N, C-alpha and C positions, 0 to 999 in steps of 0.2 A: 621534608621527611618528618614523620611523626616521631617523637622522642619516646622510646619504649624502655628507657633505662629502668623504670620502676613497673613495668608491665611485663608479666611472666611470659617468656617464650616457652614453647614446648621444649625446645632443645637449643643449647648453645654449644657450638663446636669451637674448640680453642685449637688454632692452627689453620693452614689453607693449602697444605700439600695433598698428594694423591690419597693418602688414608683419610685425611679430614674431609676431602671432597666426596669421597666414596660413602663415608658416614652421613655427610649432609644430604646426598642424593638419596640415600636409602631411607633416611628419616622423612624426607619430603615425599618419597613415593608411598609411605605409610600414612600420609596425612598430617604430619607434624609441621608446626611452624618453626623454622630454623634460622638462627642467627650465627654467623660465623665471625669470629673475632681474630684478627692477625696482627702480630707484633709489628711486622715490617710494613713499609709503605708499598704501594703497588709495584714498583720496580724490583723490589726483592721479595715479593710474596711467592708463595708456592713452595716454601720450604726446600728440602733437597731435591724434590721432583724436578725442579727446573734445571737441575745440574746433571740429570741422568741422561742416558741414551734413549730413554722412552721404551725399552724393550721389556716384555713380560713373559716369564716362563710359566707354562701350563700344560696340562695333560690334554693331548690331542691324538686322534687316531690316524689322521692323513690329510690330504689336501681338501677334502670335502668338509672338514671341520673348521678350516681356516678361511676358506674363500668368503663365507657369509659375514666375516669380521672386517673384511677389506674396504678401504675407502674406494678402491677402483678394481672391482671384481673382473674387469675386461682387460686388465694389464696384459699386453701382448706376450709378455715373458712367462706368464702362468703355465701355458701348455708345455714349456720346456723346463718347468721347475720340479724338483724333487724335495719336497719338504720332509719326507720321511714320516716317522711317528715319534711321539714322546709319551710313552706309557706311565701309568702310575707306578709300576714296578721300577722303571727306570728313574723316575723322580725320587722315589724312596732310596734307592741305591745311591743316587747323587748326593743326597742329603746326609745319609749315613757316612759317606766319605769324609764329611767335615765334622763328625761328632765325636772323634777321638775315642771311640769305643762305646760311647753312650747309645742306648737304644733310641729309636725314633721317639721324639717327644709327642705329647698330646697335640701341641701347637703345629708340629710338622705334619702330623697326620691330617689335621684339619686343612692346612695349607695344601696338601696334595689332593685331597678329596674334593675340595671345593674350587680349586684353581680353574678348571675349564668353565664351570658355571658362572664363576665370578667374571671371567672375561667376556663370556657371552652376555651377561647382565650389563657390564660397562657398555658393551656395544649398543644395546638397546637404550642407553642414556644418551647416545649420540657421539660417543668416542669411537672413532674408527682406526684402523690399523693399516700398515703396509709392510710387505716383506723386507727383511733387512738384507738385501742383496749386496750391498757394499761391505758389510762387515761380518756377515754370517754365512756366505755362500762363496764357492769358487765354481768357475765354468770349467766343466770337464766333459769332453766329447759332445760339445754342442748343448749341454744341459747345465742348468743352475743346481748344484748340489749343496743343500744346507747341512751344516754340522753342528753337533753340540746341543741339539734339542731346543735352541733358541731361534725363533723364526720371525716373530712380529714385533713391530714398535710403532709408536704413534708418529704421525707426520711431524717433521720439525723436532723430533726426538722429545726429550723431557720437558722442554720449554713448550712444545706444541701440546703435550699431554696436559700440563697445567693450564694452558689456555682453553683447551677443549673442555676440561672438567669444570673450569670457572664459568665458561658459557653455559654449559648444561645446568649447573647449579643455579645460576641466576634465573635462567629460562624457566626453571621448575618452581620458582618463587622463593628461593633462598636470598638472604640478604647478608652481605659482607661489610665489615668495618675495618679499615686499615689503620696502622699506627695505634693500635689498641691491644696492648699486651695484657694477658691475665697476670694480675699480681697476687691474687689469692682467691680461694674458694669460699663461698658463703654457705655455712653450715647452720641449720636450725634443727634442734631436737634429733641430732645424729644424721640428718639427711642433707645432702649437697642441694642447695636451692638456687645457685647461681655463682657468678664470678665477679670479683672486684677488678676494676681496670682504672687507668688514669682518666677515662672518659666517663667514669661513674660505675654504678653497679648494674649488672644485667642479671635479672632474676630468670629462673628457668625451672622447668619440672625435671630436667635432666641435663647433665653436662658431659660432654665427651672430650677428653684430653687426647689430641691428635697433634702435639707440638713437638714431636721429635725426642731424641736422646740427648746425651751430654757431650757430643763430640766437639762442640765449639767452646767447651770450658776446660782450659788447661788444668786448673786445679783438680776438677773431677777425673779428668783423663789420668793424671798422675796417681790419684788416690785409688781408682779402680783398676786401671790397666797396667800401670807401673811406671818406674822411673824412666825418664827420657821422653815419655809420651807427650810432654808439654812442647817438645820440639816438632811434633808431627805438623805438617801442612794441613789445614783444613780445607778439604776439597769442595765442601758445600757451603750452606748458608751460615752466616755468623751468628744467627739467632737461636740455634739449637743448643742451649746451655744448661739444659736439664731442669728447667723451671717447672714444667708439668710433673716430672718424676718427683721432685722434691715436695711438691704440693701434695701428691698422693701418698707419698711415704709418711708425711706429717700427719696424715689422717689414719695411719695404721695400715696402709697397704702393704701387701706381702711382696717383698723383693723376689724377683723370679728370673731365671735365665742366667747366663754367663757374663757377669759384669766385667770380667777380664778380657772379653773379646770384643772385636770390632771389625769393620769392613775397612781395610786399608790397602790402597791401590798404589802401584809404582807411579810416581809424579815427577815431572820435571823439578830438578833440584831448586831451580830459581823461581818456582811457582809462588806468586804472592798468595797470602792466605785468602781463602774463599774464592779461588780461581780468577782473581784480578777483577775487582768490581767496576773497574773503569771500562771493561769490555762489555759488549752486549751479551745478554744471557747465553745465547747459542754459541759463544765462543769460549766461555769460561771453562768448559769441560775439556778443552783440547789440551790442557796441560798434562792430562793423563798420558802414561806412555806404557802400552800394554802388548807390544809386539815382541817382547823379550823371547818368545818361543821360536822366533826365527833366527836368533843369534845366541849371544852369550851375556850373562851378567857377572861382573867381577866386582869384588869389594876393594877397600883401600889397600889391603894386603895382597891384592893381585890374585885372589883366589875365587873360584866359583862357590856359591853357597846354597844354590837350589838347583833341582832338575828342571831347567827351563822348559823341557819337552815332556814333563810328567803327564800332562793332559791338556786338552784344549784350554786356551786361556780363560774361557768362561768359568772354568773350574778352579783356576790357580790365581787370577789376578787380585781377588779379595784376600788371599793369603800372603802373596809375595810382597805386598806393601809392608806387612808386618815384619816379614824376613829382612827387608831392607833396614827397618828401624832398629834391628838386632845387630847390624854391622857397625864397624868402627866409623864414627862420625855420622851415623845414619845416612850413609851415602853408597851409591853402587854406579857402575857405568854399564849401559846396554851397548854392546859392540856388534855391528853388522858389516858384512861385506857387500859388494855391489850386486851379488846374485839375487839378493832379497830385497833390494831397495825399492822395486816396483810393487812389492807385496805389503810394505809398511803402510799403516793406516794414515789417513790425512793429518792426524795430530802430529805426525813427525814432520810435516811440511807446513804446519802452523807458523804464522809470521813471528810468534814469539817463542818458538821452540829453540832450546839451547842445545848445541851440539858442536863437536869438533870434527874436521875432516882432513884426511892425508891420503897420499897415494900409496904409502907404504905403512906397514904395521909399526915399524920403529918410529916413523914420524907421527903416527897417531898416538902412541903410548907417550911420547915426549910432550904431547899437549894435554895430558890428563893430570891435573894438579892434584897432588896428594896420593897418588897411587904408587905402589911399589912396581916400578917398571920392569925390573928384572924378573920378579915373580910373575907378573902379568904375562910376560913374553914366554916363560916356561909353561904357565897354564894353557895358553893358547896353543903352543907347539904340541904339548901333551894331548890337548883335546883333538887337533887336527890329525894326529896320528891314530887316534882311537876311533875315528868315525868309520862306521861300516858302510863304505860307499858302494857295496853289492846290492843294497836296497835302494829302490827308486825314492826320490823325494816326492811327497804328495801331501800338500797342505789340507786337502779335503777330508782326509781320515787321519787316525793315529797310525801313521805309516810304519812304525817299528824301525825306522831308520835311526839307530841309536849309535852309542859309543860301546867299545869293548875294553874292559880292563881298567876303567877309571874308578877310584873310590866313590865318586859321585857321578852317577851316569847322566847323560842326556838321553832320554828314552825314545823320543821321537823328533823328527825334522831336523836332525843333526847334519850340518854341512860344514865343511872346513871353512874357517875364516882365513881366506888366502888370496882373494881377488880384489884388488883396489878399484876405485877409491874405497877407503873404509871410513865409517862413521862411528862416533861414540857420543851417547847422550847421557849426561849426569842425572840421576834420579835419586829421589828420597822417598819416604812413605807419606801418602796423603790419606788422612782418615776421612771416611764418608759418613758412616753411622755406627752407633754403638748397640751392642747385643743384650745388654742387661736392661730389665724393665720390671713390670709388675705382672702379676697373674691376673687374667680375666676368666670370666665365666662363659657359658654357652652364648649368652646374649651381649657379651663384651663388658659386663659389669666388673669393676675392679674388686678383687678379692682381698680379705684380711687373712692374717696368719691362721685363724681358725677354720677358714674355708667359707665363711660367710661373706656377702658382698656389702660394700659400702653403698647405702641407698642413694640413688640419683647420681652416681659417679661411673663413668665408662671410659674405656681407653682403647686405642688402636694405633697401628702404624709402629714406629720405633719404640713406642711406650710398652708394647707387649713383649715380654720376655719369653725365653724358651724356643724361639723360632729358629735361631741360628747359633752356632757355637764357635767352631774354629774355621770360619770361612762359609762360603755359600756358592751354590751354582748361579752364574750371572743371570739377572732378570728376576730372581725369586723375591727380591725386596719390594719391588713395585707390586708384584702379585700379592705378597703378603699384606700390602696396604690395602689393596682392594678387598681381599678376603676378610680381613679382621675389621676394616672400616665398615663394610656392608653389615657385618654381624652387629657391630656396635650401633650403627644407625638404626636397624630394626630394633634392637634391644631397648634403646633410648626412646624410640617413639612409642613402643609398647608401654614403657614405664610412664610416659607422658599421659598416655590414655588412661592409665590406672590412677594417676595422682588426682 
């Protein structure tokens, strides 16, 4: 291979996750030569993308918008499938529900407006999707009914998405180098003209930072999110330590977004950091535990602390991990009875899932180390007495089967915890990605405090602040990576033509 260390590429992309790949594909589409550099070796490449379920949330009007995106448009289940619609207005409402009273941000408006086009564009790059029958639909009256506005994911989930995007990138002429972290930006006359790496300097007409947030850095988590966050399990890659963010800020980039916010998911208490690197990529995500809506979550004081049935889990899982981190010892227990055992996701039957089981509630509580057993027993008894069993249980909709008279209600899917055998899963908070970043312009250029852009520097993915605040509707993160990655790729390619 020709050594191009001192030969200028049009665009160098730092990172190799979904946002980076979208940026690289977009730049290649506009005729730029693109080099991607990745800190990890191939087995850990792909950033957080490889840890996700590969699902993407986007605006669509019905089945006809989705079928052209499918890898198998002849799937025999499709005639019996109701995907519903997910409108721009619904997406807006969903995002506002996590903004803590903030109006819709500019970045959120871009995400909504470009989500459908971005997914169709990614499909033209060779990335195809399949309906999420197992996790986002229930069979009802012979039909598959999808819920929560999230319908499609890539085959083999996030690992499959990373693999498909890498294949598309290299097929389009992109080059990637592994084990090659960016250690600094090369700046000449106020313009970014390349990156420093242990493999040498790579000069470029534009550089795109797509190398994640700071979720893998305990010091930065504590500084920006708060005390105790150094104890959070890291759900994704060990390599997102905020390197790109610190490089951009050192050049005068404007900090943007909510630095105190993060995507934090309920995780198995005994999760190794990074989802256990000894496991194949496809298994590392199974440590998450997000079926709490079918049961109860109790803290060490034996108390409930969230409305488990507030909304579909798509809208609460990225918040409830944070709620667990705020509990004594950063721990909680998810408790289920046998009525819902068949509805629990496969991650609850994962070979390394940790749980206790007993035929009686007293026997179960005796096995929960560290919990106030007497208080937990009262909490469950009070909950059972408050369940409105006149309303049918229906997991395909927000069924309104809630509780009456409790200070903290369960609004939907409430069923008494009364039929053994019972199971309890110990959980903690697992951080996936951070929300604080930098501000970018229309073409993805990194902005300074005065609103001007740093010449030659672009950003996308977790590097972009202002997209999320106090949580997000599931699948929005990957879509944001495509939307802002495509913008940055187009912007960097245009800058390279002008240089």
